[in-house]
C-alpha positions, 0 to 999 in steps of 0.5 A: 577494535575495528573489525570488517567482514565481507561475503558475496550475496547474490553476486555483490559484496556485503561488507559489515564493519563493527567497532568503527562508529556508534560505539555507545549503542548496545550494538552497531553495524556499518553496513555496505552492499555495493555502494548502498550504505546503512548504519544500523544500531540497537539500543535498550534501556537499563530497566523495564518500563513500568506499568506495561504488559507488552514489549516496547520495541521501536523500529526506525528506518530513516531515509536521508536525501543526501544519500541520493544527492537531493536537498529536501524541499520546503523552508526548513530544508531538512527531512520531515516525517517518515515517508510511506515507504519508510514506515512500511520498511520499518514494519517489515524489519519489525515483524521478523525481529519482534518474535525473537526477543524474550516474551517477558522482556519489558525494557525499551528497545530501539532499532534505528537504520539510517540510509546514508548512500544508495546504489540503485543496484542494491536496495537500501531496505534489504540492507537495513533488514540485515543491519538490524539483525546484525546490530541486535545479534552482536549487542548485549540485548537478549535476542534469539537470532540472528535472522536474515532477509532476502528479496526475490524478483521474477522477470521473464520467468526467471527468479532474481535474488536481491534485484536492483531498484529497476528490476524490482519495479519491472518484476512480476514478483516483489517478495521479501523473506526473512528466516531464522537458521531453521524456519521462515519467520516473515513473508511480504509479497506483491505479485502479478497473479503468481501461482501458489506453487511458484510462490512457494518455490520462490519463498524457499529459494530465499530461505536457502539463501538466508541460511548462508547469510545467517552462518556469516552473521553467526561468525561475526557474533562469535568474534565480537558479540557481547554477552547478553545482559540479565533482565527483570522478568515480567512473567506472571508467577505460576503460583498466581495462576494456581490461585486464579484457577481455584477461583475461576476453574478452567470450565468456567473460563471456557464458558466465558470465552467461547461465544461468537459475540465479541461484546458478550465475551468481553463482558464475561471477562470483565466480570471475571476480572472484577471477581478476581480483583475482589478476591486479591484486594488485600494482596497489592502485588498480585492485584497489579498482575491480575490483568496480565494473568487473566490475559494469559489464562484466557490465552491458554484456554483458547489455545488448548481448546483449538489445539486439542479439541479443534473447537473455536471460540465462536463454534466454527469448524477450523475451515469455516468462514464467518457469515458473508455479505456484500453490496454495492452502491450504498453511498449516493453520488460518489463514483463507486462504493461497496460494503463487505461484511465478514462476521463482525468485520465490516468495511465500506470502500469508496472509489473516486476517479480523477484526471491523471494530473491528480495522481499522488506525487511521490519523492524518496530514495528511488531515482525512478520515483515520480507519481502513483496513479492508484491510491488505497487508504485505510481508516480505523476509527475507535468506534469500530471496536467499541472504544472512545478515542480522539482521532489523530490521523492514520498510524503505522498500522493503518498505513500498512493495511492500506498499502497491503490492500493497494498492493493486492489490486495493482496487478489487475488494474487497467493501464493508463492507456486503457483507462486514463484516470487517477484512482483513489479508494478509501476503506472505512472500517465500520466494525472490526473483529479480525482481518480488516485488511482482507475485508478492505481488499474485497470491498475495494475490488467491488468498489472499483468495479462499481465505479466502472474501472475495467479491472482484469479480474476479481481479487479477494483476500483472507487470513489464515491463523495458527495454533502450535503445540510442543512439536513442529508437527503439532499444529492447527490452521484456522481459516478466517481468524477473528480478533481473539484468534489473532491475539492468542494465536501464533500467526496472521497469514494474509493472502490475496489473489485472483482465480489464477494466482496470488497478488499479495502476501503479508505474514505476521507471526509470534513464534520463532518461524514456520515449517514448510508444511505450515507455509504450504498449508496456509497458502492452500487454505487461503486459495480455497477460502478466497475462491469461496468468497468470490463465488458465494459473496462478491459475484452475486453483488457485482460480477464484472466491472460496469461498462461505463463510469458513473453519472457523477464521475468525470468523463475522459476523452483522449486525442493524439496530437503532433508532439511538436504542436504541444507548445501551440496548445499550451501557449505562452505561459499557459495562456492558450490552454488556460483559456480553453479551460476557462471557456469549457470548464474541463481539465486538460492533461498533455503528455510529452508524447502528445496524448491529450486527455480532456476531463469533464462532466458535460459531454458538450463542453468536452467536445468543444474543448477537443475541437479547439485543441484539434484546431490549434494542433492542425495546419490550415489546408487550402480548400478546407472549410472552417468555422470561427468567431469575429474577434477584431475588425480593421479597415482592411478586413476581419480577424477570425478566431478558430480556437484560443491562439489560432486566428486568421484574416479575411480581407475586405474583398473576400467578405461579400460577393458584392463590393463593400466599403466598410467591414462593419456593414457586413460583420459585427464582433462576435459573429460566427462565420464559416470560411474557406482556406485560400492557401498562402498569399505572396507574403506567406500568410494564410488567407481566408474567404467568406464569399467563396464558401460553398 
């Protein structure tokens, strides 16, 4: 039976059709918001996957180019690997959904969201987030939902709910908030130094809007929702825990876990595991459960000590940041470099500058997509955590971390007019033990300043963790979480910003949402920490951007020409501009408005190129002196080249004060000569004279 439901969301109609398509999926929702159309499906395997200790959830966001009337490029003419936007959207959908599945569920689950049509007024990413919740909620897959998502923009000081694509690009705030019926469960934000109070106001504006959508979805579930299926629990038996505690008492586990050295802790746990495996060698069923049981025992131990005693594994106070260190210029010859260390987390960032023509070309479903001039990339090699693994390129996590640090710094970058460079920063993870993305933000900021990028303000980032008890008001916030506190805690709340406000937020949680006191407390704690990091660590290393780019960085000079002269500078099939490039070794970019950027490492060559361009773009003036090269000699005179494609003729009678019979008697090919413009002759041609030069 086909059912259609609709409601008004932020002034537009959200329509959901159930039962019309994809009937063999566990749950399917045909979503339409305005004309934006997304098919969201949820499917699950019948049985749990063997041999795993995690919930195997896959979230896909498929961008179909037919949705915006495009044919894919390349020979195959079909969509290839997921774009960066698709990967980031998949992660944003995953984060609020994952905590709402049972913790002991091991069946494979796939949430697929296929974008089939795009209305520029209604962002498809938002529709996919809602569709994933609807499809899963009405399915027979165990799920403690629904959840809902709302986006918030800020233009001219006014909040806009679910802004259009154009408004999203122009907005001072790009905020996405997901909620359950009681709490905020996911926050993702990019912002232009939004004050903390304003950010909290925006978060709870979205949260209130989410409640209306959740009630709407609950009504759909009540009518067409399937009964949730039974599943095989993969929880560790309680009796196994009791036996383990007899062999390894809680005090011994606490002693093994509580150390500030990650390697020491891992060795302690390894010895305990070997001891338990020896003890249960005769019980094959329990032997297979030892790794998961030990993980749970370690987790309970850490959480109990933090929550009850405010004791952290490395002995720090709950507000204390690990030892900090920062330095710049650690890599020779690159355009800018910096290293930031926080405890056992260490990032080296390298900045590269290039002409704007080397900006990254971006294609996608947004009609305004073209290129991006700032690129931040993040790498996470296996050695950073002491493991051996073949590198297979960046995964979704690496792309997500790179995008977060990129978003953190966008608000403070100079405009193209102020600094006409494409900028790439790369964060290499040397060592990892918690929140490398925030270390990347700090290292990137310093690397940009070391490269001479005139950023407007310094940016730092930090992550705040959480351990909760049995009630909403029983919780402990942890500043600067390390890996163990991230694994065993309930939250990873990352905030970046300047002294003035927030530039980015990313929140991951493992519980069913956060209360307002937790959100406000985490944001306040992160502000306090990032100011401390800037004052005590980053500023002593480099307090402000360098006034000039480095020795090995390309230099860029800009001149403005009449846009009508662009064709003269470029020449037929690019012949003129390519000649300038070949002669001088520079790179040249020209905008449609006539802004010309000349990029090179040699100042003399750049000046030579600019003189050529100015000559080509200028009109000859009567009485003005020019300098050029003899490129052709005829019986009646000589042709002088002033710049590629810009020539003039000196008649034989205007070469010398004395009468000459042959041009060759005075001039030779390649001679550098000065001439004066005589104006136009009877034929309308520009004429020049050598003999009248004064």
